[in-house]
C-alpha positions in Angstrom: -204.2 -67.9 -85.9 -203.6 -65.2 -89.3 -202.6 -66.5 -92.2 -201.9 -65.5 -96.0 -204.0 -67.4 -98.2 -201.3 -68.9 -99.7 -200.1 -70.3 -96.2 -202.8 -72.4 -95.6 -201.9 -75.5 -97.7 -203.4 -78.8 -97.9 -201.2 -80.0 -95.1 -201.7 -77.4 -92.7 -205.3 -77.0 -93.1 -205.7 -80.6 -92.6 -203.4 -80.9 -89.5 -205.8 -78.0 -88.2 -208.6 -80.3 -88.7 -207.1 -83.2 -87.4 -205.0 -82.0 -85.0 -205.8 -78.3 -84.0 -202.7 -77.2 -84.8 -200.5 -76.5 -88.4 -198.0 -79.0 -87.2 -198.8 -83.0 -87.2 -197.8 -83.9 -83.8 -195.5 -86.5 -82.8 -197.6 -88.4 -80.4 -200.4 -89.1 -82.4 -202.1 -91.1 -79.8 -202.2 -88.4 -77.0 -205.4 -87.8 -75.5 -204.7 -84.2 -75.5 -205.6 -84.0 -79.4 -209.5 -85.0 -78.5 -211.3 -81.8 -78.6 -214.4 -81.2 -77.0 -217.5 -80.9 -79.3 -217.7 -77.2 -78.6 -214.2 -76.2 -79.4 -212.9 -74.1 -82.5 -210.1 -72.8 -84.0 -210.3 -69.2 -85.2 -208.5 -68.3 -88.5 -207.8 -65.4 -90.5 -207.0 -64.7 -93.3 -205.6 -61.8 -95.3 -208.8 -60.6 -97.4 -206.9 -58.7 -100.0 -204.7 -61.0 -101.1 -207.9 -63.7 -101.0 -209.6 -61.9 -103.4 -206.6 -60.5 -105.9 -204.4 -63.7 -106.1 -206.2 -66.4 -104.0 -209.2 -68.6 -104.3 -211.7 -65.1 -104.5 -209.9 -63.8 -107.2 -213.0 -66.0 -109.2 -216.2 -64.5 -107.6 -217.2 -61.5 -109.8 -220.4 -59.6 -109.0 -222.2 -61.0 -111.8 -222.6 -64.7 -110.2 -224.5 -62.7 -108.2 -228.9 -63.1 -109.5 -229.0 -59.5 -107.5 -226.2 -57.8 -109.8 -227.2 -59.8 -112.9 -230.7 -59.1 -113.0 -229.9 -55.2 -112.3 -227.4 -55.1 -114.9 -229.4 -57.0 -117.7 -232.0 -54.2 -116.7 -234.7 -57.3 -115.0 -234.5 -55.1 -112.0 -235.2 -51.7 -112.3 -236.3 -49.8 -115.9 -234.7 -46.7 -116.8 -236.5 -43.5 -116.7 -235.5 -41.4 -119.6 -233.5 -38.3 -118.7 -233.6 -39.0 -114.6 -230.8 -40.5 -112.9 -231.7 -43.4 -110.2 -230.1 -45.0 -107.4 -230.8 -47.8 -105.4 -229.5 -49.6 -102.6 -229.1 -53.5 -102.1 -232.7 -53.4 -100.2 -234.3 -52.1 -103.5 -232.6 -54.3 -105.9 -233.3 -57.7 -104.2 -236.4 -59.6 -104.9 -238.4 -60.7 -101.8 -236.5 -63.9 -100.2 -233.8 -63.4 -102.1 -230.3 -63.5 -100.6 -227.5 -61.2 -100.8 -224.6 -64.1 -101.2 -223.7 -66.2 -104.0 -221.5 -69.2 -104.0 -218.0 -70.3 -105.9 -217.2 -73.5 -106.3 -213.0 -73.6 -106.7 -212.9 -77.3 -108.7 -214.7 -75.4 -111.5 -212.2 -72.8 -112.0 -208.4 -73.6 -113.5 -206.7 -70.6 -114.8 -203.3 -72.4 -115.1 -201.8 -70.4 -111.8 -200.9 -74.2 -110.3 -203.0 -73.7 -107.3 -206.2 -75.5 -108.4 -205.9 -78.5 -106.3 -204.8 -76.6 -103.1 -207.8 -74.0 -103.9 -210.0 -76.8 -104.2 -208.9 -78.8 -101.1 -208.4 -76.2 -98.6 -210.9 -73.6 -99.9 -213.7 -75.9 -101.5 -217.0 -73.5 -101.8 -217.2 -70.3 -100.7 -219.6 -67.9 -100.3 -219.5 -64.1 -101.0 -221.7 -61.0 -100.4 -222.1 -58.4 -101.8 -221.8 -55.3 -99.4 -224.7 -53.6 -98.5 -223.1 -49.8 -98.9 -223.6 -51.1 -102.5 -225.4 -48.5 -105.0 -226.8 -49.7 -108.0 -226.8 -46.4 -110.3 -229.1 -45.9 -113.8 -227.7 -42.6 -115.5 -230.1 -40.3 -116.9 -228.3 -41.2 -120.3 -229.4 -45.2 -119.4 -226.1 -46.1 -118.4 -226.0 -48.8 -115.6 -223.4 -49.3 -113.0 -223.0 -50.7 -109.7 -220.5 -48.8 -107.1 -219.0 -50.8 -103.7 -218.5 -47.0 -102.7 -218.6 -43.5 -104.0 -215.3 -44.0 -106.3 -214.8 -47.4 -107.3 -216.9 -49.5 -110.0 -217.7 -53.1 -109.8 
């Protein structure tokens, strides 16, 4: 099932959880409603709308301890006059994960979707792309690029 993030309303996500379908069945005692332990439902959500206007809009790179540590100069030191480029693996500390979480109930920008985001999306996990590049320019400027042209 594919959805935009706005389509997964409180009632639809509850129905998917309880009944395995977005619509509430007419017969709530139907034996067919009992799913097996290993039975799952795959749901796809458009990632662009999720990150632009959905629950993902509150996830920022500085929420990652790895990115925050690099941007604050705690992970790598500038070598004056030398451009340095690092990968995610170069920046990660030992036993550190390349993920961070967002608790949707903590964020309300007045857009009117706080209750729905909190209920449907709850806690969301994000990962910095392994293709990200951490750069200290020769002049000491620090940047993180998700691809050749786009900065975080």
